[in-house]
Structure formats: structure tokens, C-alpha cells
N, C-alpha and C positions, 0 to 999 in steps of 0.2 A: 454464636459468639456475640450476638448483640449488634448494635449499630456500627461498631468499629470494624466490622468485617466486610470484605468484598464478597458478595454472594455469587457463587458459580454453580449453575444448575446441573441437569442430568446429562449423561454422556453415553457414548458407545465407543468401543475401541476397535482399532484396525492395526495391521502390521506397521511398526515404526511410528505410530502416532494415534490419531483419534479420527473417528468419523463424526463430523459435526452435522446434525440434522437440521436443515433449514426449515423454518416455519414461515418464511416469506415467499410469496409467489414471484417476486422480482429478484432474480439471481444477481443481477448487476449491482443492485443496491446493497447486497449482503457481503460484498467483497471487503475484507478487512486487512489492514496492513500492520505488520509488527516490525519495528526497527530497533536493532541493537546498535546504538550510536556510541561506539567506543572512540577513544582518542586516537587509536591506531587504525582500526578497521571498522567498516560498516557491514552489518549482516542484515538481510531482509528475509522475512517470511510472510506468507499470506494465509488467510483462512477464507474459504469460499464455500457456499452452500453445497452440500452433497459430496464434497471432495476432501474435506478435512484440512489438516495443516500441511503446508508445503514450504520447503526452503527454496528461496529464489536465487538463481545464479545471475551474474551480470553478463554483459555482451561478450565477454571472453570466456564464458562458461565457468567462472570461478565463484566460489561460495562466499567470498569476502572481498571487499573493495577497500583499498587504502583511503582514509578520510583526508585526502590531499586535494587542494585546488590550485591550479596554475593558469596563468594567462600568457600566451606566447607573444612574441614581438609583433606579429601581424593580427593580434586581437583574438585568436582562438582560445576558447576556454576549455581546459582539460580537467578531467577527474581521474582518480584512482591511479592505476599503474602508469598510464601515459603522463599524468601530472608528476608522479614520483620520478619517472625517468627524465622529465624535463627540468626538474629542480636543480640538478648540478650545473646545467647550462646557464640558468638565470636564477640564482637564489633569491633575488629581490622580487621576482615575479611569481614565486610559489609560496603558498601558505601551507606549511607542513602540519600545523596543529590549529585548525580553525576553531575548535571547541574552546581553546584557551581564551578567546575573546568574549565568550558568553559571560554575562553577569557584570560586565563593566560597561556602563552606558557611554562612557567617554572614550573607550578604546576604538581606534580606527586602524584600518589597513590601507596603506597608500601604495597603489600600483602605478609606477611611472608610465608615461606614454610610450607606446611602441614605435615601430618603424614606419607604420602606415596610418592613414587617417581612420582606418577601422579599428585601431587600437588606442583609444584615448586614455588619458589618465583616469584612474578610478579611486574613489574613497569609499571603502566598504566597512560596515559594522559587523560585529559578531553575529547579529541576527541575519544579516544578508548572507554571510558565508554558510551558516548552518541551514538556512532556508534552501540554498542551492543544493546542499547534500541531501536534505529531505526530499526535495523535488526529484533528485536523481534516484533515490530509493523508490519513489512513486512511479517513475518511468520503468524501472526494472520490474516492479510488481505488475504494472499494466501489461508489459511485454510478456511476462510469464502467464498471465491470465488470458491473453489474447483479447483484451478489452480496452476501451478508451481510458485515458487517465482520469476522466471525470467520474468513472465508476469506482475509483479507489479514493476514499475520503477519510473514513474513520481509522484511527491509528492508536497504537500504544507504543511508546518509546521508552527504552531503558536508559537509566541515568545512574551515575555513581551515587552511593549513599551520602557522600560528603557534599553533593550539590545543595547549596543553600537556596533560599528564596530568589535571589537575583538570577542565579543560573537557571532555575526551573521556570521562572517567569519569562526570561529571554528565550528559552527553548520553546515555550508555548507560543510566544510571538512569532518565532521562526516558522513553526508549523502552520500558523495562521497565514503567514506570507506565502508559504508554499502551497496553500490551498487545502490544507489538511485540518481535520477536526480531532483534537487530542481527547481520547477517552480517558487516558491515564498516563502519567509519567511514573513508571515503576522502577524501583531500585533493581539493578541488574542481578544482584545475588538473590533477591526475593523471587525474581522471574525464574532463575535457575532452580531455586528450591521448588517452585511449582512443577517444573519439568521432572525434577528428581522424584517428587511425590507421585506424579501421574504415571511414571514408569514403574511404580510399585517397588521402589528401592528402599523405602523407609520401613524396613523390618524392625521389629521391636526386640531388643535384647532382654534377657531375664532381669527383673528388677533386683538390684543389689540390696542386701540386708542393710537396714538403717543403722548407722553408727554415728557417734557424736562427731567424728572427724570428717565423715564424707557427706552427711546430709546437710544441705543448705538450710539456713533459717527460713521461716515462713516469709519473712520480709525481704529476703535477699534476692528474690526473683522467681524463676519458675520452679515448680516442684516436680520431682521425678515420679511419674506414674507408670503403671505397667503398660498402658496403651500409648505412651508418649515416646517418640523417637527424636533424639537430639542430634543435630548435625551442624558442623562448622563448615561454612563455605568460604574459601580464601581465593579471591579473584586478584591475580597479579596481571594486570593489563599492561598496555603500552605506556601509560602515564602515571598510574596510581595503583595502590593496593588497598582492597577493602576486605575485611573479615566480618562475617555475619553469623550469628548464632540463631538457629531456627529450631522451633519445636513443631513436630509433625504429629498430630493426633490421629490415631487409628480407631476405627470402630467397624462392627459388622454391618454388612450391606444386605438388607432384606433377609431372606431365609438362608443365605449363604453363611457358612461358618468362617469364611475368610474375612479377615479384617483389612479394610481398605483405608487409605488416608482420607480423612474428612476435613482437616483444618491445617493450614500452614500459618504459624504465628512467628513473626520475626521478633526476637527478644532483644537484640542489640546489634550495633554496628561499631566497628573500629577501623580506622584507616590511616594511611600514610599517603598524602597527595602526590608525592614525588618519587615513590618507590615503584618502579615499573620497568618495562623493557627498555625504555629510552635511557634510564639511569644506568642500566647494565651495558647498553651499547656505548655510552660515553666512556666507560672504562676501557673497552676495546679500542675505541677511537683514539684515546690517549696513548695506548701502546703502539698503534699503527703510526700515529704522528711521530712518536719518538723514534721508531724504526726508520721512517722516511727521512727525518732530519739527520739521523746518524748516517744514513746512506749518502746524503748530500753533503756531509761534512760540516753540519751546522752545530754549534754548541747549544747546550740546554738553555732555554729562555731566549733564544735569538729572535730579533724582530722579524727575521725572514722565515721563521718557523711556519710550517704548514698550518698550525693551529690558528694563525691570523688570517687565513685565506678562506672565506666563506664557501667558495666553490669546492675547494679541496675537502673541507670538513663535511660538506653535504655528501660528496661522493664516498668518503670514508665511513660516514654513518650508515649509508646503504650497505656497504660491505660488512660493517660491524654487525648489523642485524643478521646477515647470512651466516657469519662466523658463530654468533651466539646460538643460532638454531642448529648449526652443524655440531657444535660442542655438546648439545643436549643428547646426541646419539653417538658421537665419536670422541676419542680422546684428544684429537688435535685437528686443526684446520689450516689449510694453506691459503694465503691471500696474495694476489698479484693484481695490480691496477695499472693499466697502460696509460701513458700520457697524463699522469696525475697533475704535474705542473709543467706546462709547455710540452717538450718532448721527453721529459724525465718520467720514467716508470717507477712504480713501487715494485721492486723485484719480489720474488716469492718469499713470503714471510710466514713462519710457522707460529701459530698461536695454540698452545696446549691448554687443555682443560685445567690443569694444575695452575698454570700462569694466570688464567682468567679468574679462577677462584681466589687466588692470592691477591690479585689486584682489586677485586671487588669484595673483599672480605667484609669491610665496614658497611658497604651497601647491602650485601646479602644478610648481614646480621640484623638489619632493621625489620626483617619479616616477622620477628616475634612480637614486636611492640603492639601492632594493631590487633594481633590475636589475643594477647594478654588483656588488652583493654576491653575487647568484645566479651571475653569470658567473664571478666570482673563485673561489667555492667549487667550481664544476664544473670549473674549469681550462679554460674555453672562452673564446675571444675572439669579439668581435662579428662579425668577418668569417667565422667558421666556422659561423654560424647559417644554416640553410636557410630558416627562416621565423620571423617574429615575429607571434604571434597575440594580438590584444587580446580580452579577455573582460570581462563585467560591464557594467552600464548606463552607468556613468560613463566607461567607456573610449571612448565616442562623442564626448567633448569634443574638439573639433578641436585645441586648444592642447596637450592631453596627447599626442595622436597626433604632433603636430609635434615635441614635445620628445623623444619616444621615437625617432623617425626620426633626429633630429640626434644623439642620444647613441649610436645604434647604426650610424650611417653608412649609412642605408637611405633609399631614395626613397619607399617606401610600406610599409604593413603588410599582412599576410595577413588579409583580412576575409571569407574564404570560410566561416568557421565561425559559426554562430548564437551570438552572444555571450551570450544569455540562456538557451539551452536545451542547449548542448553538455554542460555538467556533469551535468545530471540524466539525459540520455540515456546518457552514459557510465556513470553510476552504475547505471542500469537494466541495461545490458549486463553490468556486473560482478556484479550480483545474480544474473543468469541463469547466469553462469559459476560462481558459488559454490554454486549449488543443484543437487542431483542430478536435478532434474526436467527440466533442459534439456540439450541438446547443442548447443554453439555453436562459433564459429570459434576456431581455435587461436591464442591470443595470450597473452603473458605480461605481467604488470605487476609492477614492483618499485619501491616507494617508499622514502623514507629518513626516518629520525628525526633531527631537528636536534640534540636534546640527548642526551648520554650518560646511561646509567643505571648506577649502581654499587651494590654491596652491602657492608654492614658487619656482621661477626659478632664478638661479644665472645669474647675468648680464654678458654680453660679456665684455671681458677686453677692457678698454679704452672707454666704452660707458656710464659709470656712470657719471651723471651730478653732479654738486656741491651739497652736502647735501643729495644726494640719497644714499640709503643703498646698501648693497652688493647683495640683492635679490630683485626681482620683485615679489610682493605679490598681490594676487587677491582672492576675494571670489567667489567660484564656485556655491555653493548652500547655501543660507542663512538659518538660523534657521527657522523652520516651513515650509520649502519648500515642495510642493506637490511632490509625487513620483508615478510613474516613471517620470523622467525629464532628459533632455539633456542640455549640455552647451558647447559652443565652445570658445576657447581661442587662440589668435593669438600673436605670439612673432616673433622677428627678430633674426635669428641666421645664422652664416656661418659654424659653426662646430657642431658636436654632443654635446648634453648637457644632464643634469640630472635635474629632477624636483621632488619635494616632495609634498605630500598631507598631510594636517593636519586637525584633528578634533578640532574645536574651543570649548572653555568652554560653558557650558549651560548658557543662560542668567540668571542673578541673580534673575530676577523677576519670572522666570518660575520654578525654583527649588532651594530649600534651600540646606542644607547639604545632599548630596546624601549618601545613605546607601547601604550596601551589606551584604551578608550572608556568613559566613565561611563555606567552602564546606563540611567538613566531619561531623561536629557536629551540624551545624545549629545555632551556637552561633552568637549573633549579634555583628558585628564589624563595625567601621566607615570606609567608603570608599568615598573619595573625588575626585576620578578620573574624574568624569563628570565635575568638576569645574576647570580642568587643560587642557591646550593645549597639545595635544598628536599627535605624528607622526602616520599618517595613512598608508602611503606607499611611496616607493621611486622607481622611474623608470628612465631608460635611453632611450633616443630617438636618434637613429642612422640612418645614411644614408643621412644627409643633404648635404654632399659634392657631392653626386651623381647628385644633381640637377645643381650644378655649372658646372659639366662636360658636361652637355647637351648644354652649350652655343655654338653658331655657330662660334663666333669669340672672341678670348680672348680680342680683342680691343673694343668689344661692350660696350655700356654705361650701366654698372650694378654697380653703386656705392653703392646702398642699399643692405643689406643682404637679403637672401631669407626669404620669409614669411612662418612661420611654423604654421599651424592650427591644434590645438589639440581638439579632441572631447571627452567629458566626459559623462558618463551615471550614473545617480542615479537610480538603478533598483528597481523592485518590492520589493526586500528583504531589501532595505535600504543600499545596498553596492554601493560604488563608484568605477568605474574602467575607465581606458583610453581605449576608444573604437577604436580610430584610430588617425593617425597623417599623415599630408601631407605637403610637402614643395612646394611652388610655387615661381618661379623667372620670373620677367618681364625683357626681353632683348630687347633693342632698336638697330635695325640693319639698317644702311644706305645703300641704293642701288641706282645705277644710271640707269634710264630707257634707253632702246635701242632706238636710233633715228628712227623716222618714215619716210620712203622715200616719196618724193613728185615729181611729173612729172615736166619737164622743161616747160617754157612758150611757146616755139615754137613747141610744140609737135603736130604732125599731128593727125587729128581725125580718120584716117583710122586705121584698126586693125594692119597692118604691122608696122606702125610708133609707135603705142602704145607699141609694143614689144620692140622697140628700144629706148624708152623714157629714157632720162637721169635723174639720181637721183641728187637732189640738197639738200644741208643742209637746216634745218629750218631757217626761217628768224631771229629767236631770238638767234641763236647760239647753243652751246652744252647744253644737258639736265641737269637739276639741280638734285642733290641727294635727295632721298625721304626717310623719316624715317618710319620704320615698327616695331611695337611692337609684340614680340612673348612671349607667356606664357608657361614656362616649368613646368611640374608637376612631383613629385616624391613621392611615398608612402614610409613612414618611418617605421622603426621597433621599436616597443616599448617593452622593456623588464623589467619585475619586478626584482628588485635587490634581490639577495639571502640574507639569514640571516647574520647579522654581530654581532659578540660577543660584548656585552656591550650596544647594542641599544635595548631598550624597550623589556625586557625579551628575548633578543637574537634573535628576529624575526622581521625584519624590514618590509617585504613586505606585508603590510596590515594585518598582523597577519595570513596570509594564510600559510599553510604548503607547503614546497617545495615537489617536486616529490619524492625525496628519503624518506622524512618523511612520505608522504602518503603511499609509498610502505611498509615502516616499520609498519605503523598502519594496513594496509591490511594484512600483514603477521601475525601480532599479532592476529587479529580477526580471520583469517583463521585457525590458530593453535588452538585457543580456540573453534572454531566451530567444527574442526575435532575431538578434544578431547571430546566434548559434543556428537557428532554423534557416536563416538566409545563407549562412555559410554551407550548411548541409545541402540546401537546394542548389547553390552554385557548384558545389563539388559534383552533385549528380548531373547537372547540366554539362559541366566540363567533361565528365567521364563519357556521357552520351555522345558529345561532339567528337571527342578523341576516338572513341570506338568506331564511329561512322567513318571518320577520315582514314583510319588505319585499315579497316576492313575493305572499304571501297578502293583504296589505292592498291592493296594487295591483289584484289580481283582484276583491276584494270591493267596491272602488270602481268596478267595471265598466270597468276600464281595461286588462284583459288579453285574451289570445286566447280565454279561456273565459268572457268576460263575458256572452255571449248565453245560454249554458246556465245560468250562475249566476243570472241574472235570472229564469229560468223556474222553477228548482227551489228558490228561496229567497224569503223575504219580506224586505222592507226592514228590518223590525225585527231579523230574524236577522242580516242583514249588519251592521247598526249595532252590535249587541251584540258580534259577533266583532271588529269594528274597534276597539272600546273595549278588548277584551281584548288585542289586538295592540299598541295604544298603551301599555298598562300594561306589557307585556312589554319593549317598547323602553326605557321609562323604567327598568325594573328592571335592564337590562343595564349601566347606568352607576352602579349603587350598589355598596356594599361586599359586598352579598349575592352578587354575581356574580363574586366574586374567585376562586372555586374551579372547577375543571373539572367536578366532580361536580354542583355546583349548576346550571351551564350545561346539562349534559346532561339533568338532571331538568326544567329549565324548558322545554327544547325538546320533551321528551316530553309535557309538560303542554299546551303550545300546539298541538302536532301532534294530540293527542287531541281538542282542542276544534274545530279547523278541518277535520280530516280527513273527518268524516261529510258535511259540506256539499260539499266538493270531490269526494269519492267519488261523491256523488249526481249532481253536475253532470257528472262524467266519464262516469258510466253513462248519463245521459240523452243525452249526445252520441254515445255508442257504440252504443246500442240499435238505432236504425234500420239502421245498417250491419250489425249482427249479425243482425237479422231478415231483411234482404235476402239475406245470405249463406246463412242456413238455407233460405229458399225456393229459392234457386238450387241448393243441395245436394239438396233434395227433387225438383226437376225433373230434375236429372241422374240421380238414383237411379231415378226412374220410367222415364226413357228407357232406361236400361241393363237394368232388369228386364224391360221389355216386349219389347225386342229379344231377350233371352236366352230368354224363354218361347216366342217365335215360332220360334226356331231349334230348340227341343226339342219342338214340337208335332208334327213330322213324324217318320216312322219313322227310326231311326238304328241304327247298329251298336254303340252303347254297351252295356255290360253292365248288369245290374240294379243292381249296387253303384254304378256311376258315375252312373247316372240318379238314384239315391236321394241321393247326396251333392250333386249339382247342385241337386236340389229343395230340399234343406236350406238351401243357401246363398241360393237365391232367396227362400225363405220368410223367412229372417232379414232380408234386405234390405227386403222388403215390410213385415215387422213393424216394423223400426226406423223406416221412413218413416211408417207409419201412426201409431206412437206419437208421433213428433215432430210430425206434423200435428195430432193431437188435443191434444197439450200446448200447442202454440202457439196454437191456437184458444181453449183454456181460459184461458190467462194473458192474452191480449189482450182477451177478453171481460170478465175480472175487472178489468182495469186501466182499462177504458173509463170507469168511473165514479169513478175516483180522481184526486186532484190530484197534479200533478208535484212539489209541495213536500213530499210525504210518500212513503211506501213504496208503489210501484205493484205489488208482488207478484212481480216477477221482475227479473233483472238481465241485462246483456249477456253476462256470463260464463256464465250458465245457458243462454242461447241458443246461445252458442258450443259448449257441451258437447253440445247436441242435434245441432248441425251436424256435429261431429266424429263422433258415433256413426253418423249417416246416411252420411257419406262413407266411414267405415271399412267398413260393410256393403256399400256400393256398390263399393268397391275389391275386395272379395272376389268380387263378381259379375264384374267386369272380368277377373279372373284365371282364370275358368272356361275350360277348353279347348273348342274347337269340337266339336260332336257328330261321331262317326264315320259315314261313309256306310254304307248297307245293303250286305251282301255280295252279289256278282254270282254267277249259276248256273255250274256246272261245264261243260266242253266236251261231255261225253257227253249231259248233259241238254239242251244246246242242239241237238245233232244229232237227239235224240229229238223235239225240238219241231218238226222239219220233217216228221216222219212223221205220217200221218193218224190211226193208232191212238193214238199218243202224245198227239197233240193232243186226241183225243177222250177221253182219260183211261183207255183200256183198256190193261191190262198187256200187255207184249210177252213171248211165251214164248221159251223157250230155242231151240226149233226154228226159230222165225220170226226170231230175232235174227240179224243178220249175223255171219259168222265173224270171229274176231279177225284182224287183219292178219298175214299170213304163214302162217296156218293153211289147210289144204286137206284133201285126202283123207288120212285117217289111214294108209292103206296106201302112200301116196306120199311119198317123202322129197324134199323140195325142196332143191336144191343152191343 
């Protein structure tokens, strides 16, 4: 599909996903992170070499984590469900929608100081908040991988399609602060479409016959081809709704006749920034507030209404979400909240599905607008869609599904895709495709940018023609441009210059009034920023004069200004940047060629005369000057301008944080992480000390498993003294002195030093009898082995003297070790017989074990001795001699008397 495609290589499949084949030898370096960063929930997946794609659960073993951050009064930082549970207690210390602060450089979250010195007042930016959430995702991934966090660096993050350049740039900065390298920011629906295609759900319906009414015009958008599958993805999330039209192309793979998806092309997006689960929850909250006010006898619109109490509204919003989810499967839900205001309870209130749908009718009806805009921008009609896929938690609302089916003329929706996990799994596959570590299935992804990007360059003085403006303007990337994409722009300049990039307004046909969500409360407020031209970034281009200095001659013909070529990139994340700039200058230089000598007419043909030949000028006269064109090149330096007060929230450079700002955010995050780590270390130290105190005190009160031994080896006075010490340590734990980890560790060491001698004595008392029994058993086994070995070697054997000496050495060592252990045991038992168990008895179970080990080691050497060799048997001649009387009598046999050798006879006779 050309440069505008993300290339995704070869693949292999496995149950529920993909096997990604690593080509890197360093597995840790290949770990990839995918984050579905929704306004309501965070989902995390990883891709690792040889393992494929895996969805990651949090510390509570849940697959999604609420994107909520809270700070307790004592300074503890909470995420997810704990933060959500804490929010009703202190609404001003909880940020329920941290993503709402992205894209606004001047937005700040003010957290008041807490009750202790460890909870100072905080001022946080949207980048700080989102960096904390991304760091949490990184921690979850590292825990799932069993690897250090440093091994998880490269990531792909999903974003809503309506995220403009400020949002995307701020998110990229947040990832940088969190220590992550963003491979791409992918639209969530595009990521879900990838997963949809990879699961081979993009079957192709038979191509309808072309008619004048149903066939779109060639210029209207995509064309319906037999191998194309058109799908509409409708993501109804917590804060917004996005509709995306996608074309999935299928083709045969190798020799197989099966057609597999080969390209995913996003045709268009449509959205409503404030239509989501929170908008529906607000409808239920309003009903619950009315019921509670009526229960309290308050008139409508009263100043004492629960609607004016942030704590009450926060608690009711949590209940409203539960009610909405229950009504997706049930016809009614019961709500009861204890102590909603003081001691007043919200008694059981019934919310029916019919009541909810009636109250939310106007909100639910908004679902068709983004769908209609997406279809119109793509040039696709509803009957050309092969599938309509709902995504997001709020898409499970039955009335929403009914309205979608009615608007698109369908009987049902395609619910084969996991609405919560499709986007993050698609993002994980995209991360693997963009990393050189993996080799994955061949699939292309092309997304679109809704807004056009233009450039403005101030004209050179004196070059503006009549009627021309002060700036030269050009469109770099039109609305709907595929990404990634590149564009080159050429201008003429003699001096350094400045250029500005602008985001153009959304086309009026593609988006009506754009909407946004207020960050901290989720209230709906109008935002028309997408309908206004906005400054994207400002850059200086320096070094043009250097190319002029490369001229060979100041008098050369260079009337024209140097040509400056600027290269722009629209990357995977939808961000535009100046990739490079180069100045070229064409110089015309005139040169006179050197005359070529020619021999005279009367030259002699012999060699001597040739050497003396006279030179004569060319007949035409002097040579004419020749023009030569030289091209000089010079790389230019492009610098993004720093923030300027008064320009678009005080941040001009594409809404990107400057290095000092990034350093400040990193320092803020590092300080919060250090405080969290110290808090964790203190909690661990406190738990260790508390466990020691409780266990030791229970044992000293003779209530533990070791009570019998403790009672023998200690006096009642000793036990009581230690119990008093433990009681004092327990009281100390709840004083200010125990506020530091160092103090807790020191106190545990002090308590342990006091109680350890007694518990060590009790443990030794309990272990000594078994140790002595084990030693006596080892002595008996050693005696049996050495006795049997000596008996085997007391008879004659065929062993050499060296073998016999070595065996004797081993036997002697075993006997010596056994004798030494026997003597030692007798001595220590005799000495301990007159001592009390409450004191030092003179030996320990560990010493007894050492003696047993020495005895067993020596006995093992005896066991390894080879059996003695048998005595050698006599030779055959000796055996025959043994049958003879003289041999038997011991008399020597003479040569004359000895029998002749076989075959020998009379020496004069030759035997044939």
C-alpha cells in the first residue's frame, strides 16, 4: 500500500492469539508493552519472544484497572480500585479523570496538604498524572513477565481518534517521563480492527450488483471490491464515543486457497467527545439524588440537595455505574446506600430499565450522529457494511444497541469481539510488528488524520509580488491523509528563517460541534477547539548562509537565492515534525581551457625531429570560456522554539514540554515513587516487627508449639521479663518514634537480640535428643561396615601391597572417627549431667550433627572400597606335575625323566 502503510511482517498462530518468533538473542530486550489507556479503565498486554501476546492482570488479578489516582491524608498514593474507593471519603484528593488534563499546558491539579508531614501539597500537570498511570502499567507488565522494569521500555498506546496534536504530544511526553519509548500512538478502533482481522473474522460477503443508487461515486471514498470487507467499529467508552469505518482487504496466502486479511485501512472517524458511560451514569445519579431528596423531604432545587454535596455525588456515581451495568442484563436494579449524609441512608430504591431509557433518551439518541458522520466521510452506505462491531463497556447498553441496529438497518450487531480487550491485544500485535525483535504475520495498517496540517513561511524582504501576503502558505497534509506519510517543501532563502505549522479546522461536514469533558468532575462542557485554526509548532531554520560561503568565486553567477528543501513527517502517532532541512546552491563558473599544442607543418618524421617539433597555436585562435555548473549542499539546523508567554497556553513548540519541564516532571515522579517505596519498606518493616512480637509473646505465654521446651529451658522470671519487653515494643510501634523505616528495623534487631537466646536454647533443647540418636545410629552403621570390611581382608587375597595399604588407611580413618565421636559424646553427656537446662549444658545439637557428619563421611569411604581380589590359581603344567609322585614329594624332575614335549620324538626321525 505504499509509504502510508505500517508494515507488519510474517506470523504464526496459536490458540487465542499469536506465536511471535523472536529473532533477538536477548529475550529481555524484546519485551514489548501495549497499553489501552481509556478514560475509565487501563488495560495492559505484553509481547515477549517465544511466548506471543498475553493480557496482563493487576495485583488484584483483574484484567482492567480504573484510571483513577488518589492521595490519602497521610501521603499514600493510590491507584485503581483503592483510589476509587477512597474518592468518596476525600473528593478533593482524588482525580477521577486524569486524562482530561492532557493537551492543556496550563491545566493543573492542586492537592491540598494532608494531615502529616509526609503528605505535602502537590501541584501536578496532566503529563505528571498520566506518567504515573503509564508507570503503573509498566509495573504490572514487569510483574507478569517476572523481569525488572528496565526490561519493559518499548510501547504502543491506544488513544481516541479525536485526540488532537496537543493530546498526543502530551501523552508522548508522559511516556517519556515514565521511562517508556513510544513506538506508536494508535487509534483504539484501529487497534481493535487489527485484532478483528487477525482473528479471521473479516469474511467477504458476495459483491452486490452495481446500481445507480447503491454504488458510490469514484470520488466519494472507498470502492466495493469482491475481496474487501467493510466494518464499522463503534466504541462507546467511559468518556466518549468514536465510530470508525474500516476496509479490510483479503488475498490468498501462498498456495492456500484461503483468503487472509492483508491490509487494514481506516477510511474515516466520527465522534462525540462526551457521549459515554459517564454521561449515562449522570442520568442515574440525577434520579438517585431526586429520590434521596424526596426521602429527606426537600423540595426540588433546594440548596440542601444532595446534588450540591461532592462526597454524596461521588458515592452515587459509583452506585450509578453498578446500576447501569446491572440494567444491561436485568430489567431493574435495587439501590441502597448506608450513611449517605451523616446517619441518613438512601433506602432501597428501584431503578427500572424503562425508567433509565426514558431519562436518558436524549443522551442515547446521540449515538447515531458519529456513525452517520463516519459513513459520510468514508463514502460508504449502511447496506455496504459487512459487520458492525460494538466496543467499550457502555456499548453493552441494550438501548444503544437497538438504536444502532435501527439506524443501520440491521437485525443484530457483531459481538464476536471482546469489547474490553480487542484494542489492547491489537496494540500488542502492532508493537510486535514495529519491533525488529519479532517476525509476525504480514498485515498492513493505514490510519487517517482528521485535521489538515499547513505551514506558513514569512516571505523574504522585497520578494513579495503585488497582492501577495506576508506569508507563504501551503498545505502539508490534507484532512484524511493516511499515516505515516512524508512531505517535502521547497522555498528560496538567503538568510535563516522561521516557519510555523498550523492545525486547520475540521471540515464542517465531518464533525459538528466538538465536545470535551471537564477533567476533574466529568461534567459535560462545550469545546470547539477542533473547529478553530491552531498553532501546532514554530521552528527556526539556521545555516543558510553557510552554503553561500561555499561559492568558489564571489563573481560567479548566483542571482537566485539558495533552494531550501524541508522534509516533514506525519508519523504513526499522528504527530508532525520537521525531519530535515537542506540548502542547495547552483553556481555557474566560467573557465578557459588550456590550449592544446600541435606540431609544425615541416616536422621531420624521425624521432629526433619529433622531439624538436615546434608548437603552434590552433588555427581558430584563443580558446573560448566554458560554463560549468556546481551544486553546493549544506545541512541546516532545525530548532523548535521554546515556550513564549501568551502563545497558546504558554507553550508554542507543538505543545511538547521543554527539557527543563521534562526534568521537573521526572523529578516529581521520582519523588513520589521514592515516597511510595519508602512507605512500602516501612510497612514491611512494621509487619516484620509486629509478627516477631506477637509470635514471641504467644510462645512465652506457653501457648505455642514450642511451649514444652520453653518451660524447661527458662524460668518464669525470664519469661515475664521478655513479655514486658515485647509489650513495650508493641506500644512503641504506635508512637511517632516508629515513623521511619530505619527506626523499625533497629527496633526489630533489638527485640530479636533479646528473645533469640531463649528461643535458640529451647530449639536446641528440642533438637538435641534427635541429634544424639542420629549420631549413635551413625556410629552403629560405621562399626558394622568396618567390621565386615576387615573380615573380608583378613583372608589371603590377590590385592597388591599398595591396594592393601590404601584400604587399611581408609579403615583406620573410619575407626578413628568413630572412636573420637564416641569419646566426645561420652564426655559432653557426662559434663552436662550435672547442669540445669536453663543454662548452658556445654554442647549443642549442631555440634552433635557435626560429629555425625564426620562419622558418616568416613563410613561412606569404607563403603566405596572395592572387594578384595581372589588368590591367583596354579598354571596347567604345575597341575600335571602335581599328579606325579616325585612332584608331589617335592623332588625335582630332571630333564631326562621329564616327558617329551608334544610332537617331539626321535631326533633322527622326521615326523610328517
